[in-house]
N, C-alpha and C positions, 0 to 999 in steps of 0.2 A: 580614617582610613591605616592599617597597617604597613607590614613587608612585607616583599615580596613571598608567596607560600613557594615558589616550586625552582629549578634551578631558570636562570633566562635562557633563551634560545636567544641568539644573533645569525645572521642570514645575512652574507660578507657583501657590500656593495660596492660593486661592479664599476668601470670607468662606462657610459652612456655609451651606445653604439649604435643605436638607430633612432628614426626621429620622435618626439615626443604624441603621443597621441591626446587627442583635445579630448576635458571632461563634456561629460552626457551634456545635453540641454538642462534650462531647470525643469521643473514638474515633478510629478508623481512617474516613475517607472515602470512599466507593469508587471504583476505577482508572476513570482513563476509557475511553468506551465513543465509538467513532468511528460518526458518523453512517449507516455502513451495519451500524449493531446489534455490527458486530468487538470483542473485548479492542483494546483498544491496543498493545499487547505481540502482539500474532502476529505472526507471521514464518514466512518456509520451510524446511520438516524438510533437518536435516541430511546433508549430500552432501560423498564424496569427489572427487570429479566435474571436470575440470581442464575451463577454460572461455577467455572473451577477458579477464579479472582476473586472474583467478588465472595464463595465461601472463605477462602485463604484470612482474606477480611476482617467477615462476622463468625473466622474461630475464632483469631486473634484481638480481637475487638477493639483491635487500634489498626488505622495506618501510617505505614512510614511514608515517609515522602520527603524528598532530595530537596533544597533549595540553596537559593542563597544568604548568607546572616555578612553580607559587603555589599549586598545593591540598595543604598540610600531611594526610597518610595514605594522598593518592592518589595526587596524581603530581605530582613537587617535587624540583627538584636537593639534592644534598646539598652542606650547607656545604664536605668533607674533600674531595672526590669531583670535585665537581659532575655525577653521573653520577643519570640521571632516575632515581627510587626510589620506591613506593606500591603501592598493589593493587592501580590500573587497570594499575601498569605492570608486575608482573606477570599480570595477565592478555593485556598483550600480547605477554607475550615467550610463553607457553600458543599464544597466535595464531600467533608467526612463526614455532617450533617444528612445529605443523601445516602451515605451505605452504610453509616453504622446508629442517625437520629440524632435527637439533641445532644450535648454535652460531650461531643464525638469524642475520644483519645486520639493526639495525634503523634505521634515522634516524627519527629523531625533530624534530616541529618541536613548539616550545613555540605555542599559536595561542589568542588570546583570544574571547573569548564568543562575541562579535557576529561574528567571523567561522571561526568552526565548515565553517555551511551552502555560505558563496560555495569555502569552501578547497575541500569533499571538488566540489562540483559541478561546478570549474574545473578538477580530477584535478589539483590540488595536492600531493595525502598523497592513499590509497589509501585511509582512513578514516581514523575522531576514536574514539580511547574517554576521551575525557575530563567520566564523572561525566553526561554528553548524556543528559537525560529523555526516553524516548518522546516525544511527542505525538504526537495524531489533525496539529494542523496541518503539522507536519513532515515526517510520513511525507508527505506530497503533493509536498518536498522530496526527497526521501532517502531510500535505505530504513535498515534495521535489525535487528541480532538481536536475536534471542529476549532477554528481562532477562537482566542478571545481577547488577541490587541494587536492590531496593527503599527507597526516599527519599521523601522531599514538604519541601513551604515549610515555614521556621523562623526567625520575629520571634526577634531575636536586638539585647537589646538591653545598657546597661553594667552594669554588678553593682550600681549602689548609683541605676538609672534607677527614675523609680518607671511605667514601661508596662507597664500592663496586655493591650494588646494589639492588634488594627488594631482602634485605637477613640477615644473622646472623650480619652483618656488620651493622645493623641501629637497631639491638635489643638493646631495651632499650631510643629506641630513636624516633622523633611523622617526620611522614610524612603527607605534605597536600595537598588536593586535593580540586575544587571546589566545591557547592553541584551542582546535578544532573548533577555531568557532567560524563564522560565515564572516568578520573579521576580515583573518583572515582567509578565507576561503576571498572574500575580493580580494582581496591585496598578491593573491597568486596567479588571480585572472586574471588583472592590471598587471601583473609584470613590472609592478615600480623597482622592482632589483634596477631591471635589463635598463635606464631613468635614471638612474646611479641614488634610489632612494632604499635605506638600509630597512631590512625586519627585523623588526625586535619581537620575540613570544613569548607570554607568560601564564602562569595556570590561571589569572582570574583578570578580569577585565580591569580589576581594582589596583593591581596592579602596577598595572597601564597606567595608573593618575599617579602615580607613585614617582616612578619612574618621570616619568612629566616638569613633579613638581620639585625632584631632583635633578633633573638637567642632563637627566641619560638618555630622552629623548624628547623628538619634537614636536609629536604628534603621534593621539589616538586616532583609531576606528572602534568603534560599538556599536549600538544600537543610541538611535536616537533616541529612545524612555530613558535608555540607563545612564546611554550623556547627559539631559538630563537632571538625571539625581548626581552627576556629580559635578554639577557646576552651581547646583544649589548648595552644594557642599564647600567646592572651594571658589568664588565667582572670579580669581586672580584666571578661570578657563573660559572662554567663550568654540559657541560651535560657528562652523563656516560651511556655508555653502549649504544649498539643500542635501535632502537623508542623498543617498545615493539609489539605494535600492530599496523595493517595497517586502519587507518581510513577515508575515503572520503570526504569532506567539499563539504553540499551543501546551496542551497539558499532555506529557511523553510517557509511554506506556511499554509494556513485555506486547514483544508484537506475536505471540501466543495467545494473550489476557481482550478477543476480544467483547467480551459478554464486557469485561473493568471500562473498557472507549464506550461503549455501549448505558454504561452508569453517566459515566465523567462527564459526555452531550447534556443523560436531564439533566444535571445536577448544572452545567451553563446553560440548560434555557431556564434555570429555575433561576439558574443570576441575575443575567441579562432581560428575562421576565418584568412591563411595566413602563418601558420606555424612559422618561427620564424620573420616573420611581424611583426606579431597578436597584437593586445591590452591586446592581454597576458601578452603576452613576454614580449612586452612595460612595461607595468603596473610591471612583477619580475622585470623587468632588476630595474626596480628604487629605486622598496618597500624593498625584496629580495633579489635580487646575490648577495650582499658583506658579508650576514648573515646566507645563510644558505649553505650547500659543496651535490650541483647536480650537477654533468657534464654534463648535461646532462638534463635540466630541460622542461616540459613540460606540456600539462592540461589531464586530462585522458582523456581516451575514452570513450565520453558518451551512455549508454545502455537502448534501451526503452523495454519497452515492449508489446509497443501494434504496 
């Protein structure tokens, strides 16, 4: 882990004034549906057509991708070579091969959670592959591929902590999340500050881990898949309870790049094809199998709107 990448924002902790709401029952909560009634993970049907966005990539002869460099198992640099590796990186390479052929050139840009959407909209990257949850709010700003993984928000605390959830056991303490993340949105939705729980936000979820290690936060909320990586690196941490949400991960792109969305979905079809012999399963076995409790891992079934 490194040091926090940006100033830390702290929401003052008020005195609790309302009764504490109860936690949702155990089990999988439903996946989000948008105001139009559609599944949040709906995307465009795969195609091999070449449009303006794909032509830009072909002319450059390189794919520029925003990734994480600090998410162990998903997107991180190896200490010996400095290369990017992880589940997300395996997916990037599959997309690059679909667009540019074997041995395609990929330009990796390490981007913080809070900068993902801006970099896409300003076309500083072609896409972001960074454990990015597909949400209805984000779909108003960027386009998404079909889902390639499903996770949920997870509370993580030090192993000796007495915290049992987003409840009275955290009153007087602070919970950390990345800025502009679905974890932050969940904490705001739950209005945790009204129950005497302070909120701390940082540029990246790894910065929250550092604050937890320093004793400057009592808990963090992040995707369960990312939490598995944190705990694999630091066994003094543990998850608390079941995931609080169900969130699909997608490849994010500029909202005007419909041809690129279709080509990425074509790459995802190839990445997930073959059942237990798929590239998706091979990547899962390499990076995630030893750290995630899933007896039957499989990619989400794609949902197309056209």
